[in-house]
C-alpha positions in Angstrom: 38.0 5.7 -30.1 40.2 7.8 -31.4 37.7 9.9 -34.1 34.0 10.4 -32.5 31.8 8.8 -35.4 29.1 11.2 -36.7 25.7 9.9 -35.8 22.6 10.2 -38.2 19.1 10.9 -36.8 17.1 7.7 -36.1 13.6 6.3 -35.5 14.2 3.8 -33.1 12.2 3.6 -29.9 14.7 2.4 -27.0 12.9 1.0 -24.2 14.1 0.2 -20.7 12.7 -0.9 -17.5 11.9 2.6 -16.2 10.6 3.9 -19.1 11.4 5.2 -22.8 14.8 6.2 -23.5 15.6 9.6 -25.6 17.9 8.1 -28.6 20.2 11.0 -30.0 21.1 9.2 -33.1 22.7 6.1 -34.7 26.0 5.1 -36.2 28.2 2.4 -37.3 31.3 1.4 -35.7 33.8 -1.0 -36.5 35.3 -2.5 -33.1 38.5 -4.2 -33.3 39.7 -6.7 -30.6 43.5 -7.3 -30.0 44.9 -9.4 -27.6 41.2 -10.1 -26.0 41.0 -6.4 -24.8 38.1 -4.0 -26.1 37.3 -0.5 -25.5 33.5 -0.2 -24.6 31.7 2.2 -26.4 29.5 3.4 -23.4 31.7 3.2 -20.1 30.5 2.7 -16.7 30.8 6.1 -15.6 29.2 7.3 -18.5 26.2 5.0 -18.3 26.2 6.1 -14.6 26.3 9.8 -15.7 23.3 9.6 -18.4 21.2 7.7 -15.4 21.2 4.3 -17.0 22.6 2.3 -13.8 22.7 3.8 -10.6 23.9 2.4 -6.8 21.5 0.8 -4.8 22.5 1.2 -1.0 20.2 -1.6 0.0 18.3 -4.4 -1.5 16.1 -6.7 0.7 14.3 -9.9 -0.1 11.6 -11.3 2.0 11.1 -14.9 2.1 7.4 -16.6 2.0 8.0 -18.2 5.3 6.7 -15.4 7.3 2.7 -15.5 7.3 2.4 -12.5 9.4 1.3 -8.9 8.0 3.7 -6.5 8.3 2.8 -3.6 11.0 3.8 0.2 10.2 6.4 1.4 13.2 3.2 3.7 15.0 1.3 4.1 18.3 -1.6 1.5 18.3 -4.8 3.0 17.9 -7.2 3.5 20.1 -11.0 3.0 18.8 -13.4 5.8 21.3 -16.7 5.4 22.1 -19.5 8.0 23.0 -20.5 8.1 26.7 -23.3 5.8 27.6 -23.2 4.1 24.3 -25.6 0.6 24.2 -23.5 -2.5 23.9 -24.3 -5.5 21.7 -23.1 -8.9 23.1 -23.9 -12.0 21.0 -23.7 -15.4 22.2 -24.9 -17.4 19.3 -23.2 -17.6 15.9 -25.1 -17.1 12.3 -25.2 -20.8 10.6 -23.0 -21.0 7.6 -23.5 -23.4 4.7 -22.1 -26.0 4.6 -20.1 -25.9 1.6 -18.6 -22.8 3.1 -17.8 -24.4 6.1 -13.9 -25.6 5.2 -13.3 -22.1 3.6 -14.5 -20.3 6.4 -12.3 -22.1 8.9 -9.6 -22.0 6.9 -9.6 -18.0 6.4 -10.1 -17.7 10.1 -7.1 -20.1 10.3 -5.0 -17.8 7.8 -6.4 -14.6 10.0 -5.2 -16.0 12.9 -1.5 -16.9 11.8 -1.3 -13.1 9.7 -2.0 -11.7 13.3 -4.9 -10.0 12.2 -7.2 -11.5 14.7 -6.8 -13.6 17.7 -9.1 -15.8 20.0 -10.8 -14.8 22.5 -11.9 -17.0 25.7 -12.3 -13.9 28.4 -16.3 -12.5 28.8 -16.5 -9.3 26.7 -19.5 -6.4 26.6 -19.4 -6.6 23.0 -19.8 -9.3 20.4 -20.7 -9.1 16.7 -21.7 -11.8 14.0 -19.1 -12.9 11.3 -20.8 -12.9 7.9 -18.4 -14.6 5.3 -18.6 -13.4 1.7 -17.9 -15.6 -1.6 -15.2 -14.5 -3.1 -14.5 -16.7 -5.7 -15.2 -20.5 -6.1 -13.4 -22.2 -2.9 -12.5 -19.0 -1.0 -14.4 -16.2 1.7 -14.0 -12.5 2.7 -14.3 -12.9 6.6 -16.8 -9.7 7.5 -18.1 -8.6 10.8 -21.8 -6.9 11.0 -20.7 -4.1 13.1 -23.3 -1.5 12.8 -23.9 -1.2 16.6 -20.9 -0.7 17.4 -20.4 2.0 14.7 -23.5 3.6 16.1 -21.3 4.1 19.8 -18.0 5.1 17.9 -16.7 8.4 17.8 -15.4 9.7 14.6 -12.1 11.4 14.6 -13.4 13.9 11.8 -10.1 13.6 10.1 -10.3 15.6 6.8 -10.2 13.6 3.9 -8.6 14.9 0.4 -11.3 15.8 -2.4 -10.9 15.9 -5.8 -10.8 19.7 -6.1 -7.7 19.7 -2.9 -5.8 17.4 -5.2 -6.2 18.3 -8.7 -4.6 21.9 -8.5 -1.5 20.5 -7.4 -1.0 18.5 -10.4 -1.4 21.0 -12.8 2.2 21.4 -13.7 3.6 17.7 -13.2 4.5 15.5 -16.1 5.7 12.6 -14.4 3.4 10.4 -12.1 3.6 7.0 -9.8 1.2 5.3 -8.0 2.4 3.3 -5.0 -0.6 0.9 -2.9 0.0 -0.2 0.2 -0.8 -4.1 0.6 -3.9 -4.7 3.2 -3.2 -1.3 4.4 -6.1 -1.0 7.2 -4.5 -4.3 8.7 -0.8 -2.9 8.7 -2.1 -0.8 11.8 -2.2 -2.5 15.5 -5.1 -1.3 17.6 -4.5 -1.3 21.7 -5.8 -4.2 23.6 -9.0 -2.5 24.8 -9.7 -1.7 21.7 -9.6 -5.3 20.2 -12.2 -6.5 22.8 -15.2 -3.9 20.8 -14.3 -6.0 17.9 -14.9 -9.1 19.2 -16.9 -11.1 16.9 -18.5 -15.2 17.1 -18.3 -18.2 14.4 -19.3 -21.9 15.0 -15.4 -22.3 15.8 -15.3 -19.8 18.9 -14.9 -16.4 19.3 -11.9 -14.0 17.6 -10.9 -10.1 18.1 -9.3 -8.0 15.7 -5.7 -7.2 16.6 -5.4 -5.0 13.3 -7.9 -1.9 12.4 -10.5 -3.5 10.7 -12.2 -2.4 7.5 -15.7 -1.9 8.7 -15.7 0.5 11.6 -16.9 3.9 10.6 -13.3 5.6 12.0 -11.3 3.5 10.2 -10.6 5.4 7.1 -10.1 8.7 8.9 -8.1 6.7 11.5 -5.9 5.5 8.4 -5.6 8.7 6.5 -4.2 10.4 9.4 -1.6 7.8 10.0 -0.6 7.9 6.4 -0.8 11.8 6.1 1.4 12.3 9.2 3.9 9.8 7.6 4.6 11.5 4.9 4.1 15.3 5.9 6.1 17.8 5.0 7.2 16.1 1.1 6.8 18.2 -1.6 4.8 16.7 -4.8 2.9 13.7 -2.7 -0.7 13.2 -2.1 -1.7 10.6 0.0 -5.3 9.4 -0.8 -6.4 6.4 1.5 -4.2 3.8 0.9 -3.0 5.2 -2.4 0.2 7.3 -2.4 0.6 9.6 -5.7 4.0 10.9 -6.7 4.6 13.5 -9.0 7.0 16.1 -10.6 7.3 18.5 -12.9 10.6 16.3 -14.7 12.5 13.4 -14.7 14.8 14.6 -12.0 12.2 16.3 -9.5 10.3 13.3 -9.9 13.2 11.2 -8.8 14.1 12.8 -6.1 10.8 12.7 -4.9 10.1 9.4 -5.2 13.7 8.0 -3.4 12.2 10.7 -0.3 9.2 8.4 -0.2 10.5 5.0 -0.9 12.9 6.0 2.1 10.1 7.1 4.6 8.4 3.5 3.7 11.3 1.6 4.4 12.2 3.0 7.3 8.1 3.2 9.0 7.7 -1.0 7.9 4.8 0.3 5.3 4.3 -2.7 2.9 3.5 -2.0 -0.7 1.5 -4.0 -3.2 3.8 -4.5 -6.6 0.4 -4.8 -8.3 -0.7 -1.4 -7.4 2.2 0.2 -8.5 2.5 2.6 -12.0 5.5 3.6 -11.8 6.7 6.9 -14.1 3.6 7.6 -16.6 3.1 10.6 -18.1 -0.8 10.6 -16.7 -2.5 9.6 -13.7 -5.8 8.5 -12.4 -7.0 10.1 -9.3 -9.0 7.7 -7.8 -11.9 9.8 -5.7 -15.1 9.0 -3.8 -17.4 11.8 -3.0 -18.1 10.1 0.2 -14.9 11.1 1.3 -15.2 14.3 2.5 
């Protein structure tokens, strides 16, 4: 265009995938096409300069053929016991209501295929009871009664963040994102000796966890330590169990911090839960429990 058009104020709100765009104004322009050629009002270079488009160095698409849950690239965890701990080894499985039998067997098979548990045939010092919990019609959650094991487990005493620790760091921030790990505990492997500590008995045989179980008392501290170490040294990043809060005082600072976090996550093998993502918000909710600290 030879002459720059004069624009007028506008009340139109423009929205994009990344959030709301600021409209500087509006104008009416006539576009003349000659010999099937035309000049764009907004070129590729200008679109890149104002941040409407960007270059992606890598795009990964994961198919649904592999049922295994991802593993974070970290050393397997060791579950440590107190000296002289009294063991518990059950030899009889708890009864399962007949209407739940098929659902329990299907969920156990799913956990084996996902790499979360494995079959156990050798003698073990520990063996707990399985407790199926109904989630919704036709599905169950496999829980294990680990009360006796928890009495024997040595806690790591890794300090979990409190609301008082996090809130002051957010005082000047204007842009927030929350990322959530998908089945976070199950993305961390435990070593072979520790796996046998988690052995449990079912009507279909015995199994043991290959991944960090939910019900062990030291699991939250272990997971917090692993996540804190993974994202250590990054400004504007708060780790709250399996939630990652990224924040910045402005869009530029926030973008740089988010890109740094995503690069580390990609390199580590950590898988995020898309449904748990809250990107580029002007406020955030900090999920905190008094039991953490």
